[in-house]
Backbone bond lengths (Angstrom), bond angles and torsions (degrees), N, CA, C in turn:
res aa  C-N    CA-C-N  psi(-1)  N-CA   C-N-CA  omega(-1)  CA-C   N-CA-C  phi
1 X - - - 1.446 - - 1.524 109.01 -
2 X 1.330 117.60 128.30 1.446 122.37 179.09 1.516 108.91 -101.91
3 X 1.324 116.22 128.69 1.448 121.05 177.32 1.519 108.48 -75.44
4 X 1.314 117.19 130.76 1.455 121.75 178.92 1.519 109.08 -86.74
5 X 1.322 116.08 119.55 1.459 120.32 178.61 1.520 109.83 -81.69
6 X 1.337 117.69 151.25 1.462 120.22 179.61 1.529 110.63 -65.65
7 X 1.316 116.24 149.51 1.462 121.26 179.02 1.525 108.51 -84.36
8 X 1.328 114.91 80.88 1.457 121.50 179.06 1.522 108.51 -123.98
9 X 1.320 116.51 170.63 1.459 122.20 -176.45 1.520 112.26 -50.26
10 X 1.330 116.89 -49.95 1.462 120.40 -175.99 1.522 111.88 -62.82
11 X 1.324 116.64 -40.12 1.460 120.80 179.52 1.524 110.62 -66.49
12 X 1.322 116.35 -42.59 1.466 119.59 178.16 1.524 110.82 -64.01
13 X 1.336 116.88 -38.20 1.464 120.15 179.02 1.529 111.16 -67.59
14 X 1.317 116.85 -38.97 1.468 119.91 177.50 1.528 110.29 -62.52
15 X 1.328 117.04 -40.20 1.468 120.73 177.93 1.524 110.02 -66.35
16 X 1.323 117.26 -42.10 1.467 120.39 178.67 1.530 110.62 -63.72
17 X 1.336 116.89 -38.82 1.463 121.88 177.09 1.529 109.61 -61.43
18 X 1.321 116.53 -48.74 1.470 121.69 179.35 1.524 110.71 -59.90
19 X 1.333 116.86 -45.74 1.461 120.74 -179.00 1.529 111.35 -63.38
20 X 1.332 116.53 -39.29 1.469 120.08 178.61 1.523 110.60 -63.73
21 X 1.321 116.98 -43.01 1.467 119.84 178.62 1.523 111.36 -64.63
22 X 1.320 116.98 -41.89 1.470 120.06 179.88 1.525 111.22 -64.18
23 X 1.322 116.08 -32.07 1.466 120.51 178.83 1.526 111.69 -82.39
24 X 1.329 116.74 -4.86 1.461 120.51 -178.88 1.515 113.37 80.62
25 X 1.334 117.23 13.14 1.463 121.74 -178.55 1.527 109.96 -92.76
26 X 1.328 115.45 77.11 1.463 121.22 -177.44 1.528 110.80 -64.19
27 X 1.323 117.13 -34.27 1.470 120.58 179.37 1.532 110.94 -61.31
28 X 1.323 117.06 -44.76 1.465 120.56 178.28 1.526 110.81 -65.92
29 X 1.325 117.27 -41.06 1.466 120.63 177.83 1.522 110.25 -59.97
30 X 1.325 117.06 -41.47 1.470 121.56 179.25 1.529 110.79 -64.65
31 X 1.324 117.88 -39.56 1.472 121.15 177.87 1.531 110.79 -61.67
32 X 1.314 116.11 -43.46 1.468 120.61 179.32 1.523 109.81 -63.63
33 X 1.322 116.22 -45.63 1.467 120.87 178.47 1.526 110.67 -59.42
34 X 1.332 117.04 -46.92 1.467 121.02 -179.72 1.524 111.61 -60.38
35 X 1.323 116.44 -40.28 1.461 120.49 -179.97 1.531 111.11 -64.13
36 X 1.317 116.75 -44.90 1.463 120.06 178.86 1.525 111.52 -65.04
37 X 1.323 116.90 -39.69 1.466 120.48 -179.09 1.520 112.08 -69.47
38 X 1.321 117.28 -31.83 1.464 120.37 178.19 1.525 110.81 -61.07
39 X 1.322 115.98 -27.72 1.463 120.97 179.28 1.525 112.72 -77.31
40 X 1.343 117.64 -24.54 1.463 119.98 -168.71 1.523 115.76 -116.59
41 X 1.307 118.41 -33.84 1.467 120.98 -171.75 1.524 112.09 -75.52
42 X 1.338 115.24 141.40 1.465 120.62 -179.79 1.525 113.04 -112.54
43 X 1.332 117.84 -9.52 1.465 122.11 178.30 1.526 108.11 -155.27
44 X 1.332 117.54 164.24 1.470 119.01 177.99 1.535 112.62 -59.24
45 X 1.334 116.65 -39.17 1.464 119.84 179.11 1.527 110.75 -65.81
46 X 1.330 114.94 -43.33 1.458 121.33 178.40 1.526 109.80 -61.52
47 X 1.329 116.03 -40.26 1.456 121.17 -179.39 1.525 110.94 -61.60
48 X 1.331 117.28 -44.56 1.464 120.67 -179.42 1.530 111.52 -63.19
49 X 1.315 116.13 -44.29 1.464 120.15 178.97 1.524 110.69 -64.33
50 X 1.333 116.41 -46.33 1.464 120.32 179.39 1.524 111.48 -64.24
51 X 1.332 117.08 -37.13 1.468 120.42 178.73 1.524 110.17 -60.95
52 X 1.319 115.87 -45.37 1.461 120.63 179.82 1.531 110.64 -62.91
53 X 1.326 116.71 -44.53 1.461 120.93 -179.36 1.529 111.88 -67.45
54 X 1.326 116.27 -41.05 1.462 120.91 179.21 1.523 110.46 -63.61
55 X 1.310 115.79 -47.45 1.460 121.39 179.28 1.538 110.06 -58.34
56 X 1.323 115.77 -47.00 1.470 119.93 -178.86 1.525 111.25 -63.00
57 X 1.319 116.86 -44.32 1.470 120.08 -179.05 1.525 111.29 -62.63
58 X 1.322 116.73 -44.26 1.462 119.52 -178.62 1.526 111.57 -68.86
59 X 1.327 117.07 -40.47 1.464 119.90 179.31 1.527 111.49 -69.06
60 X 1.324 116.70 -38.44 1.462 119.63 178.27 1.524 110.29 -64.67
61 X 1.319 117.08 -43.03 1.472 120.57 178.61 1.527 110.12 -61.81
62 X 1.327 116.52 -42.33 1.460 120.13 178.44 1.530 110.54 -63.41
63 X 1.323 116.86 -39.36 1.467 121.95 177.29 1.533 110.53 -62.07
64 X 1.323 116.49 -47.48 1.468 121.04 -179.88 1.528 110.44 -61.73
65 X 1.328 116.82 -45.03 1.464 120.33 -179.89 1.529 111.33 -62.69
66 X 1.336 116.77 -43.80 1.466 120.48 179.71 1.526 110.68 -64.72
67 X 1.321 116.56 -41.24 1.469 120.40 178.19 1.521 110.88 -62.56
68 X 1.325 116.22 -45.12 1.466 120.79 -179.38 1.527 111.33 -63.66
69 X 1.335 116.35 -31.65 1.463 120.81 179.88 1.529 112.10 -82.62
70 X 1.334 116.59 -4.46 1.458 120.21 -179.61 1.518 113.87 79.61
71 X 1.323 117.62 13.71 1.467 122.38 -179.90 1.524 108.98 -90.66
72 X 1.328 115.45 83.30 1.461 120.86 -174.91 1.526 112.32 -62.65
73 X 1.322 117.67 -37.34 1.466 120.59 -179.26 1.528 110.70 -63.73
74 X 1.326 116.62 -45.98 1.467 119.92 178.81 1.522 110.31 -65.83
75 X 1.326 117.15 -40.70 1.470 120.57 179.17 1.524 110.46 -59.73
76 X 1.326 117.22 -44.12 1.466 120.64 178.44 1.522 111.64 -64.98
77 X 1.326 116.39 -37.18 1.468 120.27 176.86 1.520 110.29 -61.65
78 X 1.329 116.65 -48.83 1.465 120.10 -179.44 1.521 111.73 -66.19
79 X 1.317 117.74 -36.83 1.462 120.85 177.12 1.532 109.81 -62.45
80 X 1.318 116.67 -43.87 1.462 120.70 178.21 1.517 112.24 -63.60
81 X 1.324 116.47 -42.04 1.466 120.21 177.92 1.522 110.86 -64.20
82 X 1.319 116.66 -41.21 1.463 120.93 179.74 1.523 110.70 -59.00
83 X 1.315 116.47 -47.23 1.470 119.28 -175.32 1.522 113.45 -77.78
84 X 1.328 118.03 -18.05 1.470 119.08 178.75 1.524 113.24 -99.99
85 X 1.318 117.87 -26.32 1.464 120.71 -176.45 1.522 113.48 -95.62
86 X 1.324 117.95 -10.28 1.463 121.21 -175.32 1.525 110.12 -123.97
87 X 1.326 115.40 153.55 1.465 119.76 179.82 1.528 109.85 -67.09
88 X 1.334 116.80 150.10 1.469 119.54 178.46 1.532 112.60 -56.18
89 X 1.320 117.20 -37.77 1.469 120.37 179.72 1.525 111.11 -64.60
90 X 1.328 116.69 -42.52 1.460 120.11 179.64 1.523 110.88 -68.92
91 X 1.327 117.31 -38.38 1.466 120.31 176.47 1.524 109.45 -59.88
92 X 1.321 116.97 -47.01 1.472 121.67 -179.60 1.532 110.39 -60.51
93 X 1.329 117.12 -47.00 1.463 121.25 179.68 1.524 110.84 -61.13
94 X 1.318 116.61 -42.18 1.461 121.06 179.91 1.525 110.94 -64.52
95 X 1.325 116.72 -44.31 1.468 120.13 179.05 1.527 111.63 -64.62
96 X 1.321 116.83 -39.86 1.467 120.05 178.84 1.529 110.42 -67.90
97 X 1.326 117.05 -36.45 1.467 120.44 176.39 1.522 110.26 -63.88
98 X 1.327 116.17 -40.71 1.461 120.36 177.00 1.518 111.96 -63.81
99 X 1.312 115.97 -39.26 1.464 120.97 177.93 1.531 110.55 -65.51
100 X 1.330 116.55 -42.72 1.461 120.53 177.27 1.527 110.52 -61.95
101 X 1.315 116.54 -45.76 1.460 121.10 179.54 1.530 110.51 -59.77
102 X 1.320 115.75 -45.41 1.462 120.25 178.94 1.525 110.96 -60.13
103 X 1.324 116.53 -45.13 1.459 120.63 178.75 1.513 112.43 -61.79
104 X 1.318 116.68 -39.72 1.465 120.16 178.48 1.525 111.10 -67.59
105 X 1.322 116.63 -39.32 1.466 120.73 179.06 1.530 111.44 -66.28
106 X 1.336 116.14 -43.35 1.463 121.01 -176.40 1.524 113.32 -85.69
107 X 1.333 116.12 -23.29 1.460 120.69 -177.00 1.515 113.41 86.77
108 X 1.335 116.52 -6.47 1.464 120.31 -179.81 1.525 109.94 -155.15
109 X 1.330 113.78 162.58 1.465 121.78 173.64 1.521 108.10 -139.58
110 X 1.332 116.90 147.57 1.462 118.73 172.60 1.530 109.83 -57.98
111 X 1.323 116.62 149.50 1.469 121.88 -176.12 1.523 112.25 -50.54
112 X 1.326 117.12 -44.50 1.470 121.26 -178.68 1.532 111.01 -58.32
113 X 1.333 116.77 -47.42 1.464 121.04 -179.76 1.522 111.41 -68.57
114 X 1.331 116.37 -42.16 1.462 120.80 179.70 1.527 110.13 -61.49
115 X 1.328 116.68 -44.21 1.467 120.93 179.76 1.525 111.54 -65.19
116 X 1.331 116.08 -40.40 1.466 120.94 179.10 1.532 110.29 -63.22
117 X 1.318 116.44 -44.90 1.460 121.46 179.46 1.526 110.92 -65.84
118 X 1.321 116.99 -41.13 1.467 121.39 178.05 1.522 110.67 -61.51
119 X 1.318 116.30 -46.11 1.468 120.98 179.50 1.531 110.81 -60.83
120 X 1.325 116.22 -43.84 1.463 120.02 179.99 1.534 110.54 -64.30
121 X 1.325 116.84 -45.69 1.466 120.26 -178.95 1.524 111.70 -62.90
122 X 1.320 117.37 -36.97 1.464 120.20 179.27 1.524 111.97 -65.08
123 X 1.319 117.40 -27.01 1.456 121.00 179.43 1.514 114.17 -96.42
124 X 1.318 117.13 -8.73 1.467 121.43 -177.74 1.526 109.98 -105.81
125 X 1.298 115.17 161.33 1.461 121.62 178.67 1.529 108.58 -90.72
126 X 1.338 116.52 75.07 1.460 119.95 -175.02 1.522 114.34 -101.52
127 X 1.289 118.41 -15.52 1.457 120.76 178.78 1.519 112.71 85.69
128 X 1.310 114.29 162.08 1.465 121.13 -175.42 1.526 113.26 -69.49
129 X 1.329 117.61 -32.63 1.470 119.52 -179.59 1.528 110.78 -62.43
130 X 1.329 117.21 -42.06 1.461 120.16 179.52 1.528 110.81 -68.48
131 X 1.324 116.29 -37.58 1.465 119.60 177.62 1.532 110.61 -65.83
132 X 1.329 116.58 -34.96 1.466 120.31 176.85 1.530 110.29 -66.95
133 X 1.320 116.68 -37.18 1.468 119.67 177.06 1.523 110.33 -63.51
134 X 1.325 115.87 -42.61 1.464 119.75 177.43 1.527 110.41 -61.27
135 X 1.322 116.90 -41.31 1.468 120.96 -179.27 1.530 111.73 -62.32
136 X 1.334 117.19 -23.57 1.466 120.29 179.79 1.530 112.49 -80.27
137 X 1.325 117.29 -7.83 1.465 121.92 -178.86 1.528 109.12 -93.12
138 X 1.309 116.36 125.32 1.462 121.76 179.81 1.526 110.44 -71.58
139 X 1.316 115.71 134.48 1.473 122.58 176.48 1.523 106.97 -91.75
140 X 1.340 116.68 115.77 1.464 120.51 -178.14 1.527 110.57 -104.14
141 X 1.329 116.76 145.36 1.477 120.35 -179.40 1.524 112.22 -65.97
């Protein structure tokens, strides 16, 4: 099941970013990224962190969509872009966020995934609300 995102500016920009990358138009993808960051960043350091997070979120979403559509080639392309264009820490955070989202949507996670997410959350600064969300997900054998 694919979640339908609202048709808003940010969603359209994420799709345009994904389409530019798939077409090999890195210059256009960079323009889209710069435009979105100009709206949000408050300092050069903030901009770099937000750029990494934005890139990871858009690439991960593109990967999930391609996987759900059965387009293995596109999924592998987006997976490769995610791991080469984003910092390892941001990739890990993005993947754990996806795992949390999946668990919340399904109501459960396999024990291996639940344990991995629990371990990551215990070592990360995620706050009690996120830990409570994890606690609401059933750990299945």
